[in-house]
C-alpha positions as CSV (number, residue, x, y, z in Angstrom):
1,M,-6.1,222.3,252.3
2,K,-5.3,224.1,255.9
3,I,-3.9,221.2,257.7
4,A,-2.6,221.1,261.6
5,V,0.0,219.0,262.2
6,I,-0.3,217.9,266.0
7,G,3.6,217.4,267.5
8,R,6.7,218.3,264.9
9,G,8.9,215.7,266.0
10,S,10.6,213.6,263.3
11,V,7.0,212.4,261.7
12,G,5.3,215.6,262.3
13,G,8.0,217.6,260.8
14,T,8.5,215.6,257.7
15,L,4.9,215.0,256.9
16,G,4.5,218.6,257.5
17,R,6.9,219.5,255.1
18,A,6.0,217.2,252.5
19,L,2.2,218.8,252.6
20,A,3.4,222.2,252.7
21,E,5.7,221.4,249.5
22,A,2.5,219.6,247.7
23,G,0.5,223.2,248.4
24,H,-1.3,223.0,251.7
25,G,-1.4,225.4,254.6
26,V,0.5,223.9,257.6
27,V,0.0,224.9,260.8
28,Y,1.9,223.4,263.7
29,G,0.4,222.3,267.4
30,V,3.3,222.1,269.6
31,R,3.5,222.1,273.4
32,S,5.9,225.1,273.6
33,P,5.6,227.1,270.4
34,E,8.6,228.8,269.0
35,R,8.3,229.0,265.4
36,D,6.3,231.5,263.3
37,D,4.4,228.1,261.8
38,E,3.7,227.0,265.6
39,T,0.6,227.7,268.0
40,S,-0.7,225.8,270.4
41,P,-2.7,222.5,269.6
42,K,-6.2,224.0,270.2
43,K,-5.5,227.0,268.0
44,A,-3.8,225.1,265.3
45,I,-7.0,222.5,265.0
46,S,-9.5,225.8,265.1
47,G,-8.8,227.1,261.6
48,A,-8.1,223.9,259.9
49,D,-9.8,221.3,257.7
50,A,-7.5,218.4,258.6
51,V,-6.0,217.4,261.6
52,V,-2.5,215.3,261.5
53,L,-1.8,213.4,264.8
54,A,1.9,213.0,264.9
55,L,2.4,212.2,268.7
56,P,3.4,209.4,270.8
57,W,0.8,207.3,271.5
58,T,1.0,208.0,275.2
59,A,0.6,211.8,274.4
60,V,-3.1,211.5,272.6
61,P,-5.3,211.5,275.5
62,E,-4.0,214.6,276.9
63,V,-3.9,216.6,273.6
64,L,-7.7,215.4,273.1
65,D,-9.0,216.6,276.5
66,E,-6.9,220.0,275.4
67,V,-8.6,220.1,271.8
68,G,-12.3,219.3,272.5
69,N,-14.7,217.2,270.2
70,L,-12.8,218.1,266.9
71,E,-16.6,218.1,265.4
72,G,-16.6,217.8,261.7
73,K,-12.4,217.7,261.6
74,L,-10.8,215.0,259.1
75,V,-8.1,213.3,261.8
76,L,-5.4,211.3,260.2
77,D,-3.8,209.2,263.2
78,C,-0.3,208.3,262.7
79,T,0.3,207.0,266.1
80,N,1.2,203.6,267.0
81,P,0.4,202.2,270.5
82,L,4.0,201.0,271.2
83,R,5.2,199.3,274.4
84,P,8.3,201.3,275.4
85,T,10.5,198.4,274.3
86,P,9.3,198.0,271.5
87,S,8.3,194.5,272.1
88,G,5.0,194.8,270.5
89,L,1.7,196.9,270.9
90,A,0.8,198.4,274.2
91,L,-3.1,197.7,273.5
92,E,-4.3,194.8,274.7
93,G,-7.4,193.0,272.6
94,E,-8.5,193.6,268.8
95,E,-9.3,197.5,269.8
96,S,-6.6,199.8,267.9
97,A,-5.5,203.1,268.8
98,A,-7.4,204.8,265.8
99,A,-10.6,203.1,267.2
100,R,-9.7,204.3,270.7
101,I,-9.4,208.0,269.1
102,Q,-13.0,207.6,266.9
103,R,-14.5,206.9,270.4
104,R,-13.0,209.8,272.1
105,I,-13.9,211.9,269.2
106,P,-17.0,210.6,267.7
107,A,-17.8,213.6,265.5
108,A,-14.9,213.5,264.1
109,A,-13.8,211.2,261.0
110,V,-10.7,209.2,262.2
111,F,-8.6,207.6,259.7
112,K,-5.4,205.3,260.6
113,V,-2.7,206.8,258.2
114,F,1.4,207.3,257.4
115,N,2.2,205.1,260.8
116,T,3.4,201.7,258.7
117,V,7.2,203.5,257.6
118,G,9.6,205.9,259.2
119,F,9.8,209.6,258.8
120,E,12.9,208.7,256.4
121,I,10.7,207.0,254.0
122,M,8.1,209.9,254.3
123,A,10.5,212.1,253.3
124,N,11.3,210.6,250.3
125,P,8.8,207.6,249.5
126,V,10.6,206.7,246.1
127,I,12.5,203.8,245.9
128,E,14.4,202.5,242.8
129,G,11.4,204.6,240.5
130,R,8.5,203.1,242.5
131,R,6.3,205.1,245.4
132,A,6.0,203.2,248.5
133,V,2.6,202.0,249.6
134,M,0.8,204.0,251.9
135,P,-2.3,202.0,253.4
136,F,-4.9,203.6,255.4
137,C,-8.5,202.8,256.6
138,G,-11.5,204.8,258.0
139,D,-15.2,204.7,258.1
140,D,-16.0,208.3,256.6
141,D,-16.7,207.4,252.8
142,A,-17.0,211.0,252.0
143,R,-13.7,211.8,253.2
144,R,-11.8,208.8,251.6
145,D,-10.7,210.4,248.6
146,R,-9.3,213.4,250.1
147,V,-6.9,210.8,252.3
148,R,-6.3,209.3,249.4
149,G,-5.1,212.8,247.7
150,L,-3.2,214.0,250.5
151,V,-1.0,210.3,250.9
152,T,-0.4,210.8,247.3
153,D,0.5,214.3,247.8
154,V,3.4,213.1,250.0
155,G,4.5,211.1,247.6
156,F,3.2,207.3,248.5
157,E,0.7,204.9,246.4
158,A,-2.2,205.0,248.5
159,V,-4.1,201.7,249.3
160,D,-7.4,202.0,251.0
161,V,-7.8,198.9,253.5
162,G,-11.4,199.8,254.1
163,G,-13.4,200.5,257.4
164,L,-11.4,201.7,260.6
165,E,-11.7,198.3,262.0
166,A,-8.7,197.4,259.2
167,A,-6.3,199.9,261.8
168,T,-5.3,197.1,263.7
169,I,-3.7,195.3,260.9
170,L,-1.6,198.7,260.1
171,E,-0.8,199.1,263.8
172,N,0.7,195.4,263.5
173,L,1.9,196.1,259.9
174,A,3.8,199.0,261.6
175,L,5.1,196.5,264.5
176,L,6.7,194.6,261.7
177,W,8.2,197.6,260.0
178,I,9.8,198.6,263.2
179,T,11.0,195.1,264.0
180,L,12.9,195.0,260.6
181,A,14.1,198.3,260.9
182,S,15.6,197.7,264.5
183,R,16.6,193.8,264.6
184,T,17.9,193.3,261.1
185,P,20.6,194.8,258.5
186,L,17.5,196.4,256.3
187,G,17.6,199.5,258.9
188,R,15.4,202.3,258.3
189,E,15.5,202.9,254.4
190,F,13.0,200.7,253.5
191,A,9.3,200.3,252.7
192,F,6.5,197.9,251.8
193,G,5.2,197.8,248.0
194,L,2.7,195.8,245.9
195,L,3.8,193.5,243.2
196,R,0.7,193.1,240.9
197,R,0.1,190.5,237.6
C-alpha cells in the first residue's frame, strides 16, 4: 500500500519506519522537505492510498486546509487533542478530534488509531512475548480490515472498537497512558493488553 505519513516527529517517523519495514511504500509530507522521501503534505497525499495524520492536534486544521477534501482516501488519525500541560483533553463536550476531522473531510474514511501509546512502544510493540493492544475505530466497514492489517503490520494486536463515535474513548485512553507515563514510575515503556478467559 502507498502511505503518506503527514509529520515526521517521533510518532510519524516511527510509524513510517515500521510500515516501510512491513513492505508498504511510505512518503512523508512535511512543511520543509529536506530528505529524498519527503515532500509537501499535498504532494505526499496525492499518490497515496492511505494517509497517517501524525501531527500535533493544533496543526491539523492548517494541513487539512492545504490538502483539500481527501476524497476516497483512508485517513488514520493518530492525534490527541491535549491541553498544553497536558492536564486533559482540549475539546469540550463529547465530540472527538477524529469526528471533527471526519466532518472536515466527509469524503474520506477516517479511523482513530495509533494514538494510545508513545512512539517507543510503536517501535517495538512486543512486551514479554505478547503484542501490545492497539484499539481502532471508524465508520467505513469496507476499510476496516485494511486498518486491522496495518495495525498488525506494525506489530500490535488490533482491537476493533466499532464506529467513530468510540474515538472519544480512545482519546481518553491515550490521556490515561500519558498520565501514567508522566506521573508514575511506569515511565513510557508500557502498553495496554487484554487478558482473556
